[in-house]
TIMILUM-338964 format. One record per residue: residue number from 1; x, y, z of N, C-alpha, C in turn. Coordinates in steps of 0.02 Angstrom, whole numbers, plus 32768, in hexadecimal, padded with zeros to 4 digits. Layout:
<nodes>
+-----+------+------+------+-------+-------+-------+------+------+------+
: num : n.xx : n.yy : n.zz : ca.xx : ca.yy : ca.zz : c.xx : c.yy : c.zz :
+-----+------+------+------+-------+-------+-------+------+------+------+
: NUM :    X :    Y :    Z :     X :     Y :     Z :    X :    Y :    Z :
...
+-----+------+------+------+-------+-------+-------+------+------+------+
</nodes>
This chain:
<nodes>
+-----+------+------+------+-------+-------+-------+------+------+------+
: num : n.xx : n.yy : n.zz : ca.xx : ca.yy : ca.zz : c.xx : c.yy : c.zz :
+-----+------+------+------+-------+-------+-------+------+------+------+
:   1 : A837 : E7D8 : 2D35 :  A7FE :  E7AD :  2D3A : A806 : E772 : 2D0A :
:   2 : A7F0 : E737 : 2D20 :  A7F2 :  E6FC :  2CF5 : A7AD : E6DC : 2CF6 :
:   3 : A79D : E6BA : 2CBF :  A75D :  E697 :  2CBA : A76D : E64F : 2CA8 :
:   4 : A74B : E621 : 2CCB :  A757 :  E5DA :  2CBF : A719 : E5B2 : 2CCF :
:   5 : A713 : E578 : 2CAF :  A6DE :  E54A :  2CC1 : A6EF : E52E : 2D07 :
:   6 : A6BD : E528 : 2D30 :  A6C7 :  E50A :  2D72 : A6D0 : E4BF : 2D68 :
:   7 : A706 : E4A1 : 2D82 :  A70F :  E459 :  2D7A : A6D4 : E432 : 2D97 :
:   8 : A6C0 : E3FD : 2D76 :  A685 :  E3D7 :  2D8D : A68F : E3BC : 2DD4 :
:   9 : A6CC : E3AC : 2DE7 :  A6DA :  E392 :  2E2A : A6CB : E3C6 : 2E60 :
:  10 : A6C9 : E406 : 2E4D :  A6BC :  E43C :  2E7D : A673 : E43C : 2E95 :
:  11 : A649 : E411 : 2E78 :  A604 :  E40B :  2E8F : A603 : E3F5 : 2ED9 :
:  12 : A638 : E3D5 : 2EEF :  A63C :  E3BE :  2F35 : A65A : E3F3 : 2F63 :
:  13 : A66E : E42C : 2F48 :  A68B :  E462 :  2F70 : A653 : E48C : 2F8D :
:  14 : A640 : E47D : 2FCA :  A607 :  E49D :  2FEA : A60E : E4E8 : 2FEE :
:  15 : A649 : E501 : 2FFE :  A654 :  E549 :  3003 : A64B : E56B : 2FC0 :
:  16 : A666 : E54E : 2F8B :  A660 :  E56A :  2F47 : A617 : E56C : 2F32 :
:  17 : A5F4 : E535 : 2F3C :  A5AD :  E532 :  2F28 : A584 : E565 : 2F4F :
:  18 : A592 : E56C : 2F8F :  A56E :  E59E :  2FB8 : A57E : E5E5 : 2FA2 :
:  19 : A5BD : E5F3 : 2F91 :  A5D1 :  E635 :  2F7A : A5AE : E647 : 2F38 :
:  20 : A5AD : E618 : 2F0A :  A58B :  E624 :  2EC9 : A540 : E62D : 2ED2 :
:  21 : A522 : E602 : 2EFB :  A4DA :  E607 :  2F08 : A4C9 : E64C : 2F25 :
:  22 : A4F1 : E662 : 2F55 :  A4E6 :  E6A3 :  2F74 : A4EC : E6DC : 2F41 :
:  23 : A520 : E6D9 : 2F17 :  A52A :  E70D :  2EE4 : A4EE : E710 : 2EB4 :
:  24 : A4DB : E6D7 : 2E9A :  A4A3 :  E6D5 :  2E6A : A463 : E6F0 : 2E8B :
:  25 : A454 : E6D9 : 2EC7 :  A416 :  E6EF :  2EE7 : A418 : E739 : 2EFB :
:  26 : A452 : E753 : 2F0F :  A457 :  E79A :  2F20 : A44A : E7C5 : 2EE2 :
:  27 : A468 : E7B2 : 2EA9 :  A460 :  E7D8 :  2E6C : A418 : E7D5 : 2E53 :
:  28 : A3FB : E799 : 2E51 :  A3B7 :  E792 :  2E38 : A382 : E7AE : 2E66 :
:  29 : A391 : E7B4 : 2EA7 :  A362 :  E7D3 :  2ED5 : A353 : E81B : 2EBF :
:  30 : A385 : E83D : 2EA5 :  A37C :  E882 :  2E8B : A364 : E880 : 2E42 :
:  31 : A385 : E856 : 2E1A :  A377 :  E854 :  2DD2 : A330 : E83D : 2DC2 :
:  32 : A312 : E815 : 2DEE :  A2CF :  E7FC :  2DE2 : A29E : E80F : 2E19 :
:  33 : A2AD : E846 : 2E3B :  A282 :  E85F :  2E71 : A23B : E86A : 2E56 :
:  34 : A20B : E850 : 2E7A :  A1C5 :  E858 :  2E66 : A1AA : E821 : 2E39 :
:  35 : A1D6 : E7F6 : 2E1F :  A1BF :  E7C1 :  2DF3 : A1AB : E782 : 2E1A :
:  36 : A1CB : E777 : 2E53 :  A1C3 :  E739 :  2E78 : A1A1 : E745 : 2EBB :
:  37 : A17E : E713 : 2ED4 :  A15F :  E717 :  2F16 : A195 : E71C : 2F4C :
:  38 : A183 : E737 : 2F85 :  A1B0 :  E73D :  2FBE : A1CE : E6F9 : 2FCE :
:  39 : A210 : E6F7 : 2FD8 :  A232 :  E6B9 :  2FEB : A24B : E690 : 2FB1 :
:  40 : A236 : E69F : 2F74 :  A24F :  E67A :  2F39 : A295 : E692 : 2F29 :
:  41 : A2C1 : E664 : 2F16 :  A305 :  E677 :  2F03 : A314 : E65B : 2EBE :
:  42 : A347 : E677 : 2E9E :  A357 :  E665 :  2E59 : A372 : E61F : 2E53 :
:  43 : A39A : E60A : 2E85 :  A3B8 :  E5C8 :  2E82 : A3C1 : E5AC : 2EC8 :
:  44 : A3D6 : E56E : 2ECB :  A3E4 :  E54C :  2F0A : A429 : E52D : 2F06 :
:  45 : A444 : E51A : 2F40 :  A484 :  E4F8 :  2F40 : A47F : E4B6 : 2F1A :
:  46 : A446 : E495 : 2F20 :  A43D :  E456 :  2EFD : A43F : E45F : 2EB1 :
:  47 : A41C : E492 : 2E98 :  A41C :  E49F :  2E50 : A462 : E4B1 : 2E38 :
:  48 : A484 : E4DD : 2E5D :  A4C8 :  E4F1 :  2E47 : A4F8 : E4B7 : 2E4A :
:  49 : A4F2 : E48D : 2E7D :  A51D :  E452 :  2E82 : A514 : E427 : 2E43 :
:  50 : A4D6 : E41E : 2E2E :  A4C8 :  E3F7 :  2DF2 : A4E3 : E417 : 2DB2 :
:  51 : A4DD : E459 : 2DAD :  A4F8 :  E47C :  2D72 : A544 : E478 : 2D6F :
:  52 : A564 : E47D : 2DA9 :  A5AD :  E477 :  2DAB : A5C1 : E430 : 2D98 :
:  53 : A59F : E3FE : 2DB4 :  A5AE :  E3B8 :  2DA5 : A5A5 : E3A9 : 2D5A :
:  54 : A577 : E3CD : 2D3A :  A56A :  E3C4 :  2CF2 : A59A : E3EC : 2CC7 :
:  55 : A5C8 : E412 : 2CE6 :  A5F8 :  E439 :  2CC0 : A5DA : E476 : 2C9E :
:  56 : A5A8 : E495 : 2CBD :  A584 :  E4CC :  2C9C : A590 : E510 : 2CBB :
:  57 : A5BA : E516 : 2CEE :  A5C4 :  E557 :  2D0F : A60B : E571 : 2D02 :
:  58 : A60E : E5B0 : 2CED :  A64E :  E5D3 :  2CE6 : A64E : E60C : 2D19 :
:  59 : A689 : E61B : 2D34 :  A68F :  E652 :  2D64 : A6C5 : E683 : 2D4E :
:  60 : A6BB : E6C1 : 2D62 :  A6EE :  E6F5 :  2D5A : A70C : E700 : 2D9F :
:  61 : A74E : E6FE : 2DA2 :  A771 :  E706 :  2DE2 : A7A2 : E741 : 2DDD :
:  62 : A7A9 : E763 : 2E16 :  A7DC :  E796 :  2E1D : A81F : E774 : 2E26 :
:  63 : A855 : E79B : 2E26 :  A897 :  E77E :  2E30 : A89D : E75C : 2E74 :
:  64 : A876 : E773 : 2EA6 :  A877 :  E754 :  2EE8 : A848 : E717 : 2EEB :
:  65 : A82F : E701 : 2EB2 :  A803 :  E6C6 :  2EA9 : A7BB : E6D1 : 2EC1 :
:  66 : A7AA : E70E : 2ED5 :  A765 :  E71D :  2EE9 : A739 : E71A : 2EAB :
:  67 : A6FF : E6F9 : 2EB1 :  A6D0 :  E6F4 :  2E7A : A6A9 : E736 : 2E74 :
:  68 : A6AB : E753 : 2E38 :  A688 :  E793 :  2E2B : A653 : E78E : 2DF5 :
:  69 : A64A : E751 : 2DDA :  A617 :  E748 :  2DA7 : A610 : E6FE : 2D96 :
:  70 : A5D8 : E6EE : 2D76 :  A5CC :  E6A8 :  2D62 : A599 : E6A7 : 2D2A :
:  71 : A599 : E66F : 2D06 :  A569 :  E665 :  2CD0 : A55F : E61A : 2CC7 :
:  72 : A522 : E607 : 2CB6 :  A511 :  E5C1 :  2CA7 : A511 : E5BA : 2C5B :
:  73 : A532 : E586 : 2C42 :  A53B :  E57C :  2BFA : A524 : E535 : 2BE8 :
:  74 : A501 : E52F : 2BAF :  A4EF :  E4EC :  2B98 : A4E7 : E4EB : 2B4C :
:  75 : A4EE : E4AF : 2B30 :  A4DE :  E4A3 :  2AEA : A496 : E48A : 2AE8 :
:  76 : A46B : E4AE : 2AC6 :  A425 :  E498 :  2ABF : A41E : E464 : 2A88 :
:  77 : A448 : E46A : 2A54 :  A449 :  E43B :  2A1C : A48E : E43F : 29FD :
:  78 : A498 : E41B : 29C7 :  A4DA :  E41C :  29A7 : A4F0 : E462 : 2993 :
:  79 : A4C0 : E48C : 297F :  A4D3 :  E4CE :  2966 : A4B9 : E509 : 298E :
:  80 : A498 : E4FC : 29C8 :  A480 :  E533 :  29F2 : A49C : E52D : 2A38 :
:  81 : A4BF : E562 : 2A4E :  A4D7 :  E566 :  2A92 : A4AC : E598 : 2AB8 :
:  82 : A4AE : E595 : 2AFA :  A486 :  E5C3 :  2B22 : A4AC : E5D6 : 2B61 :
:  83 : A4A1 : E614 : 2B77 :  A4BA :  E627 :  2BB8 : A481 : E646 : 2BE0 :
:  84 : A488 : E642 : 2C22 :  A456 :  E65E :  2C4E : A474 : E667 : 2C93 :
:  85 : A44B : E67D : 2CC2 :  A461 :  E687 :  2D07 : A4A1 : E6B1 : 2D0A :
:  86 : A4A4 : E6E3 : 2CE0 :  A4DF :  E70F :  2CDC : A4DD : E73F : 2D16 :
:  87 : A513 : E73F : 2D3E :  A517 :  E76D :  2D78 : A55C : E78C : 2D7D :
:  88 : A55C : E7C8 : 2D98 :  A599 :  E7EC :  2DA8 : A591 : E808 : 2DEE :
:  89 : A5C5 : E803 : 2E16 :  A5C2 :  E81F :  2E5A : A5AD : E868 : 2E56 :
:  90 : A57B : E87C : 2E7E :  A561 :  E8C1 :  2E7A : A597 : E8F7 : 2E7E :
:  91 : A5C9 : E8EC : 2EA7 :  A5FE :  E91F :  2EAE : A62C : E923 : 2E72 :
:  92 : A626 : E8F4 : 2E43 :  A650 :  E8F3 :  2E07 : A629 : E901 : 2DC7 :
:  93 : A5EA : E915 : 2DCC :  A5C2 :  E925 :  2D91 : A5E3 : E95D : 2D69 :
:  94 : A5DC : E958 : 2D28 :  A5F7 :  E98D :  2CFC : A641 : E987 : 2CEE :
:  95 : A65F : E94F : 2D01 :  A6A7 :  E947 :  2CF7 : A6B8 : E915 : 2CC0 :
:  96 : A685 : E8FC : 2C9B :  A691 :  E8CF :  2C63 : A68D : E885 : 2C74 :
:  97 : A67D : E874 : 2CB2 :  A67A :  E82D :  2CC5 : A641 : E80A : 2CA0 :
:  98 : A607 : E828 : 2C9D :  A5CE :  E809 :  2C7B : A5DD : E7FC : 2C32 :
:  99 : A5F8 : E82D : 2C11 :  A609 :  E825 :  2BCA : A63E : E7EE : 2BC1 :
: 100 : A670 : E7ED : 2BED :  A6A4 :  E7B9 :  2BE9 : A686 : E774 : 2BF3 :
: 101 : A656 : E76D : 2C20 :  A636 :  E72C :  2C2B : A60C : E718 : 2BEE :
: 102 : A5EA : E747 : 2BCF :  A5C3 :  E738 :  2B92 : A5F3 : E723 : 2B5A :
: 103 : A62A : E747 : 2B51 :  A65C :  E735 :  2B1F : A677 : E6EF : 2B2B :
: 104 : A685 : E6DF : 2B6A :  A69E :  E69D :  2B7C : A66A : E667 : 2B6A :
: 105 : A62B : E673 : 2B7C :  A5F5 :  E643 :  2B6E : A5EE : E639 : 2B23 :
: 106 : A5F1 : E66F : 2AFD :  A5EC :  E669 :  2AB4 : A626 : E640 : 2A97 :
: 107 : A663 : E650 : 2AAC :  A69D :  E62A :  2A93 : A698 : E5E0 : 2AA6 :
: 108 : A684 : E5D3 : 2AE4 :  A67E :  E58E :  2AFC : A64C : E567 : 2AD0 :
: 109 : A614 : E585 : 2AC1 :  A5E1 :  E563 :  2A99 : A5F7 : E55C : 2A50 :
: 110 : A617 : E58F : 2A35 :  A630 :  E58B :  29F0 : A663 : E552 : 29EA :
: 111 : A68E : E54A : 2A1C :  A6BF :  E514 :  2A1B : A69D : E4D0 : 2A1A :
: 112 : A65E : E4CC : 2A32 :  A639 :  E48D :  2A31 : A60A : E489 : 29F5 :
: 113 : A611 : E4B7 : 29C6 :  A5EB :  E4B3 :  2988 : A5B0 : E4E2 : 2981 :
: 114 : A5A3 : E50B : 29B3 :  A569 :  E538 :  29AF : A572 : E56B : 2977 :
: 115 : A53C : E575 : 2951 :  A53B :  E5AA :  291F : A50D : E5E2 : 2933 :
: 116 : A4E6 : E5D5 : 2968 :  A4B7 :  E607 :  2983 : A4BB : E604 : 29CF :
: 117 : A4B7 : E63F : 29EF :  A4B2 :  E642 :  2A38 : A46B : E658 : 2A49 :
: 118 : A454 : E63F : 2A81 :  A411 :  E650 :  2A99 : A414 : E665 : 2AE2 :
: 119 : A3E7 : E692 : 2AF5 :  A3DD :  E6A2 :  2B3B : A393 : E6B0 : 2B45 :
: 120 : A37C : E6A6 : 2B83 :  A337 :  E6B4 :  2B94 : A336 : E6EA : 2BCA :
: 121 : A307 : E718 : 2BC4 :  A301 :  E74F :  2BF4 : A2BA : E74F : 2C0F :
: 122 : A2B2 : E747 : 2C50 :  A271 :  E749 :  2C71 : A25C : E791 : 2C7A :
: 123 : A21F : E7A1 : 2C64 :  A206 :  E7E6 :  2C69 : A1BE : E7E5 : 2C82 :
: 124 : A1AA : E819 : 2CA8 :  A164 :  E81D :  2CBD : A137 : E82B : 2C81 :
: 125 : A0FD : E80A : 2C81 :  A0D0 :  E810 :  2C47 : A0AD : E853 : 2C44 :
: 126 : A09C : E871 : 2C7E :  A070 :  E8AB :  2C7E : A08F : E8EB : 2C97 :
: 127 : A0D0 : E8EC : 2CA3 :  A0F2 :  E929 :  2CB9 : A13B : E927 : 2CA4 :
: 128 : A15D : E95E : 2CAB :  A1A2 :  E964 :  2C95 : A1D0 : E961 : 2CD2 :
: 129 : A201 : E934 : 2CD0 :  A232 :  E92C :  2D06 : A272 : E94F : 2CF0 :
: 130 : A28B : E980 : 2D16 :  A2C5 :  E9A7 :  2CFF : A304 : E97D : 2CF3 :
: 131 : A311 : E94B : 2D1D :  A34D :  E922 :  2D13 : A345 : E8F8 : 2CD4 :
: 132 : A309 : E8DC : 2CCA :  A2FD :  E8B3 :  2C8E : A302 : E8DD : 2C4E :
: 133 : A2EA : E91B : 2C51 :  A2F0 :  E948 :  2C17 : A33A : E956 : 2C08 :
: 134 : A362 : E960 : 2C3C :  A3A9 :  E96D :  2C33 : A3CB : E931 : 2C13 :
: 135 : A3C1 : E8F4 : 2C2F :  A3E4 :  E8BB :  2C12 : A3CA : E8A9 : 2BCD :
: 136 : A38A : E8B6 : 2BC0 :  A36E :  E8AB :  2B7D : A397 : E8D4 : 2B4A :
: 137 : A3A0 : E914 : 2B59 :  A3C8 :  E93F :  2B2D : A410 : E92B : 2B29 :
: 138 : A42C : E915 : 2B61 :  A472 :  E900 :  2B63 : A47C : E8C3 : 2B37 :
: 139 : A450 : E891 : 2B3B :  A456 :  E856 :  2B11 : A450 : E869 : 2AC7 :
: 140 : A424 : E898 : 2AB7 :  A41E :  E8AE :  2A71 : A45F : E8CF : 2A5A :
: 141 : A47E : E8F6 : 2A85 :  A4BE :  E915 :  2A72 : A4F5 : E8E1 : 2A68 :
: 142 : A4EE : E8A7 : 2A88 :  A51E :  E871 :  2A7E : A50F : E847 : 2A40 :
: 143 : A4DA : E859 : 2A1C :  A4CA :  E837 :  29DE : A491 : E804 : 29E2 :
: 144 : A471 : E800 : 2A1B :  A439 :  E7D1 :  2A24 : A3F9 : E7F0 : 2A0A :
: 145 : A3D2 : E7C8 : 29E5 :  A394 :  E7DF :  29C6 : A35A : E7B7 : 29E1 :
: 146 : A323 : E7D9 : 29F1 :  A2E8 :  E7B7 :  2A0B : A2CE : E786 : 29D6 :
: 147 : A2CD : E747 : 29E8 :  A2B6 :  E711 :  29BC : A26B : E704 : 29C6 :
: 148 : A256 : E701 : 2A06 :  A210 :  E6F5 :  2A14 : A201 : E705 : 2A5E :
: 149 : A1C2 : E70B : 2A6C :  A1AB :  E714 :  2AB1 : A184 : E6D6 : 2AC5 :
: 150 : A193 : E6BB : 2AFF :  A170 :  E680 :  2B17 : A14D : E68E : 2B58 :
: 151 : A119 : E668 : 2B65 :  A0F6 :  E66E :  2BA4 : A114 : E63C : 2BD5 :
: 152 : A124 : E654 : 2C10 :  A144 :  E62A :  2C42 : A11A : E5EB : 2C50 :
: 153 : A0D8 : E5F3 : 2C4F :  A0AC :  E5BA :  2C5E : A0B8 : E580 : 2C2F :
: 154 : A0CB : E58D : 2BF1 :  A0D4 :  E558 :  2BC0 : A116 : E533 : 2BCA :
: 155 : A14C : E557 : 2BD5 :  A18E :  E537 :  2BD6 : A1A7 : E527 : 2C1C :
: 156 : A191 : E54D : 2C4E :  A1A9 :  E543 :  2C92 : A16F : E544 : 2CC4 :
: 157 : A13E : E517 : 2CBC :  A102 :  E519 :  2CE6 : A112 : E513 : 2D31 :
: 158 : A148 : E4F1 : 2D42 :  A15A :  E4E8 :  2D89 : A16E : E52A : 2DAB :
: 159 : A17F : E55D : 2D83 :  A192 :  E59E :  2DA0 : A157 : E5CC : 2DAD :
: 160 : A11F : E5BF : 2D8C :  A0E6 :  E5ED :  2D8F : A0CE : E5F9 : 2DD7 :
: 161 : A0C8 : E5C5 : 2E01 :  A0B1 :  E5D2 :  2E46 : A0DF : E600 : 2E6E :
: 162 : A11E : E606 : 2E59 :  A14E :  E62F :  2E7D : A14B : E679 : 2E69 :
: 163 : A128 : E687 : 2E32 :  A126 :  E6CB :  2E18 : A0F8 : E6F9 : 2E40 :
: 164 : A10C : E737 : 2E47 :  A0E3 :  E76A :  2E67 : A0BA : E790 : 2E33 :
: 165 : A0CD : E789 : 2DF4 :  A0AC :  E7AC :  2DBD : A0B2 : E781 : 2D7E :
: 166 : A082 : E784 : 2D50 :  A089 :  E75D :  2D13 : A0C7 : E773 : 2CEC :
: 167 : A0EB : E742 : 2CD1 :  A129 :  E750 :  2CAD : A12C : E72A : 2C6B :
: 168 : A151 : E746 : 2C3D :  A163 :  E725 :  2BFE : A1AE : E71E : 2BFD :
: 169 : A1C6 : E6F8 : 2BCD :  A20E :  E6F7 :  2BC4 : A21D : E707 : 2B7B :
: 170 : A250 : E72F : 2B72 :  A265 :  E743 :  2B2F : A2A0 : E718 : 2B1C :
: 171 : A29E : E6FA : 2AE1 :  A2D4 :  E6D0 :  2AC8 : A2FA : E6F8 : 2A94 :
: 172 : A33A : E701 : 2AA1 :  A367 :  E726 :  2A74 : A397 : E6F6 : 2A52 :
: 173 : A3A9 : E704 : 2A14 :  A3DB :  E6DE :  29F0 : A411 : E70D : 29D5 :
: 174 : A44C : E6F1 : 29CE :  A483 :  E716 :  29AF : A4A9 : E6E5 : 2983 :
: 175 : A4B0 : E6F4 : 2942 :  A4D8 :  E6C8 :  2917 : A522 : E6CE : 2929 :
: 176 : A543 : E696 : 2929 :  A58C :  E694 :  2935 : A5AE : E68C : 28F2 :
: 177 : A5E0 : E6B5 : 28E5 :  A602 :  E6B2 :  28A3 : A647 : E696 : 28AC :
+-----+------+------+------+-------+-------+-------+------+------+------+
</nodes>
């Protein structure tokens, strides 16, 4: 398996953008089941095309070049990097792809000066989601510490009408040494 940033020129590769959009939406359909109204999806081809053009998407590929994972990476400030939209092909879960993508994102941001990594996790406000509980624990095992809890209405008001249930987002930080 190899991990690499998707070249910005690949934003024009319709097949690649469609493949990534499908992977992200398939994974999040299960990972965020019950959080969103019927018909809402995690991303669109337009959004992913823009993220690729901005140089923010990394992919994990098998030796046959099949995409088995992806992550969105960005610098929030000079010393804070962030990753999100982390996905692994369902048939490859538990094989280390997610951890390898997080490691890649951390290294990428540290190379650009980050001293802290951040991630946000969407969680239902009034009930427990089993997938969210699992990834919450997984991020903690990777060294991420809950920094604060935010209300979605404050930071992402445009998403609120798409929700099927009230949600908060947890902001995690990890110091990079």
